[in-house]
MDAnalysis code that builds the backbone (N, CA, C; Angstrom):
import MDAnalysis as mda
import numpy as np

u = mda.Universe.empty(171, n_residues=57, atom_resindex=np.repeat(np.arange(57), 3), trajectory=True)
u.add_TopologyAttr("name", ["N", "CA", "C"] * 57)
u.add_TopologyAttr("resid", np.arange(1, 58))
u.add_TopologyAttr("resname", ["MET", "THR", "ASN", "ASP", "LYS", "ALA", "THR", "LYS", "PRO", "MET", "ARG", "PRO", "ALA", "PRO", "PRO", "ARG", "GLU", "GLY", "ARG", "ARG", "ALA", "GLN", "PRO", "GLU", "TRP", "ALA", "ASP", "GLY", "LEU", "LYS", "GLN", "LEU", "TYR", "ASP", "ALA", "VAL", "LEU", "ASP", "GLU", "PRO", "LEU", "PRO", "ASP", "SER", "PHE", "ALA", "ASP", "LEU", "ILE", "ALA", "LYS", "LEU", "ASP", "GLU", "SER", "GLY", "LYS"])
u.atoms.positions = np.array([
    [0.835, -1.184, 0.101],
    [0.103, 0.015, -0.116],
    [0.940, 1.313, 0.126],
    [0.543, 2.299, -0.751],
    [1.432, 3.752, -0.993],
    [0.524, 4.486, -0.165],
    [1.727, 5.669, 0.323],
    [0.817, 6.594, 0.986],
    [0.895, 7.888, 0.040],
    [-0.746, 7.866, -0.660],
    [-0.692, 8.983, -1.704],
    [-0.414, 10.568, -1.299],
    [-0.629, 10.946, -0.085],
    [-0.364, 12.038, 0.737],
    [0.912, 12.378, 0.678],
    [2.056, 11.512, 0.608],
    [3.051, 11.760, 0.647],
    [3.810, 11.965, -0.486],
    [3.051, 11.571, -1.847],
    [4.000, 11.476, -3.066],
    [3.211, 12.361, -3.867],
    [1.992, 13.265, -3.573],
    [1.316, 14.207, -4.024],
    [1.355, 15.489, -3.820],
    [2.027, 16.681, -4.552],
    [2.025, 17.806, -3.727],
    [0.845, 18.818, -3.649],
    [0.711, 19.119, -2.399],
    [-0.640, 19.794, -2.024],
    [-0.721, 21.175, -2.865],
    [-1.813, 21.520, -3.471],
    [-2.333, 22.137, -4.064],
    [-3.012, 23.123, -3.424],
    [-3.174, 24.665, -3.411],
    [-3.878, 25.592, -2.958],
    [-5.157, 25.676, -3.695],
    [-6.368, 25.865, -2.738],
    [-7.992, 25.792, -3.332],
    [-7.794, 26.749, -4.420],
    [-8.669, 26.563, -5.842],
    [-8.329, 27.779, -6.486],
    [-9.307, 29.096, -5.552],
    [-9.240, 30.307, -6.052],
    [-9.624, 31.621, -5.445],
    [-11.241, 31.302, -5.879],
    [-12.028, 32.103, -4.740],
    [-13.209, 32.436, -5.180],
    [-13.313, 33.636, -6.063],
    [-14.600, 33.688, -6.884],
    [-14.789, 34.924, -7.871],
    [-14.669, 36.076, -7.249],
    [-13.812, 36.602, -7.777],
    [-13.650, 38.332, -7.329],
    [-12.918, 38.438, -5.617],
    [-12.603, 37.378, -5.385],
    [-11.799, 37.626, -4.228],
    [-10.584, 36.444, -4.028],
    [-9.631, 36.824, -3.481],
    [-8.279, 35.942, -3.054],
    [-8.587, 34.754, -2.049],
    [-8.308, 33.555, -2.247],
    [-8.467, 32.697, -1.243],
    [-7.850, 32.972, 0.173],
    [-8.669, 32.806, 0.941],
    [-8.144, 32.849, 2.471],
    [-8.079, 32.129, 3.238],
    [-7.071, 31.650, 3.897],
    [-7.377, 30.580, 5.143],
    [-8.469, 30.974, 5.841],
    [-9.258, 29.939, 6.833],
    [-10.578, 29.811, 7.628],
    [-10.196, 30.819, 8.451],
    [-9.215, 31.184, 9.422],
    [-9.202, 32.028, 10.283],
    [-8.956, 33.164, 10.109],
    [-8.614, 33.559, 8.655],
    [-8.245, 34.937, 8.037],
    [-9.613, 36.000, 8.579],
    [-10.147, 35.830, 8.414],
    [-11.803, 36.745, 9.001],
    [-11.799, 37.013, 10.256],
    [-11.544, 35.824, 11.020],
    [-11.287, 36.226, 12.519],
    [-10.361, 36.631, 13.219],
    [-9.147, 36.775, 12.400],
    [-8.112, 37.429, 12.845],
    [-8.190, 38.904, 12.228],
    [-8.745, 39.228, 11.303],
    [-9.042, 40.707, 10.861],
    [-10.298, 41.467, 11.807],
    [-10.884, 40.744, 12.458],
    [-11.845, 41.125, 13.387],
    [-11.437, 41.479, 14.527],
    [-10.522, 40.688, 15.241],
    [-9.475, 40.717, 16.100],
    [-9.013, 41.987, 16.294],
    [-8.157, 42.130, 15.117],
    [-7.078, 43.157, 14.707],
    [-7.924, 44.556, 14.655],
    [-9.145, 44.486, 14.193],
    [-9.933, 45.659, 14.048],
    [-10.552, 46.063, 15.200],
    [-10.760, 45.014, 16.228],
    [-11.247, 44.988, 17.910],
    [-10.300, 45.791, 18.443],
    [-8.736, 45.414, 18.314],
    [-7.820, 46.140, 19.054],
    [-7.575, 47.635, 18.693],
    [-7.552, 47.597, 17.426],
    [-7.403, 49.255, 16.934],
    [-8.567, 50.175, 17.562],
    [-9.773, 49.698, 17.785],
    [-11.091, 50.638, 18.511],
    [-10.750, 50.710, 19.932],
    [-10.146, 50.167, 20.528],
    [-9.644, 50.034, 22.240],
    [-8.954, 51.700, 21.911],
    [-9.697, 52.121, 23.149],
    [-9.050, 53.434, 23.506],
    [-7.206, 53.332, 24.100],
    [-6.377, 54.771, 23.650],
    [-5.219, 54.388, 24.599],
    [-5.165, 54.623, 25.770],
    [-4.729, 53.645, 26.563],
    [-4.508, 53.825, 27.715],
    [-3.963, 55.185, 28.498],
    [-4.639, 55.887, 29.647],
    [-3.933, 57.060, 29.883],
    [-2.664, 57.114, 30.304],
    [-1.889, 55.914, 30.795],
    [-0.517, 55.886, 31.077],
    [0.344, 55.827, 30.312],
    [-0.117, 55.597, 29.071],
    [0.674, 55.446, 27.727],
    [0.567, 56.651, 26.964],
    [-0.655, 57.409, 27.123],
    [-0.558, 58.796, 26.671],
    [0.388, 59.846, 27.619],
    [0.192, 59.501, 28.832],
    [1.172, 60.467, 29.668],
    [2.611, 59.886, 29.172],
    [3.080, 58.713, 29.086],
    [4.008, 58.304, 28.964],
    [4.773, 59.446, 27.167],
    [3.882, 59.123, 26.212],
    [4.088, 59.816, 24.968],
    [4.136, 61.226, 25.606],
    [3.367, 62.056, 26.167],
    [3.626, 63.118, 26.236],
    [4.735, 63.817, 26.933],
    [5.352, 63.024, 28.056],
    [6.625, 63.069, 28.632],
    [7.792, 62.890, 27.652],
    [7.842, 61.971, 26.935],
    [9.001, 61.624, 25.701],
    [8.648, 63.147, 24.483],
    [7.618, 63.268, 24.534],
    [7.468, 64.443, 23.429],
    [8.232, 65.803, 23.809],
    [7.813, 66.028, 25.263],
    [8.379, 67.063, 25.994],
    [10.025, 66.937, 26.054],
    [10.198, 65.795, 26.267],
    [11.603, 65.664, 26.568],
    [12.594, 66.279, 25.337],
    [12.106, 65.628, 24.178],
    [12.609, 66.067, 22.895],
    [12.852, 67.275, 22.180],
    [12.258, 68.282, 23.034],
    [12.320, 69.689, 22.687],
    [13.390, 70.277, 22.928],
])
């Protein structure tokens, strides 16, 4: 008995019409990324940036 999976190269699925093929997890990752971007900047981080800006003048 031969192992066909070991001898055949894997091919990506053909792209869907009008859209590039994406892995199944891509949409979830984009939603997570967008959610992180929508989070407000913590006050302590904003204070740190202000202090760095002042010291650079």
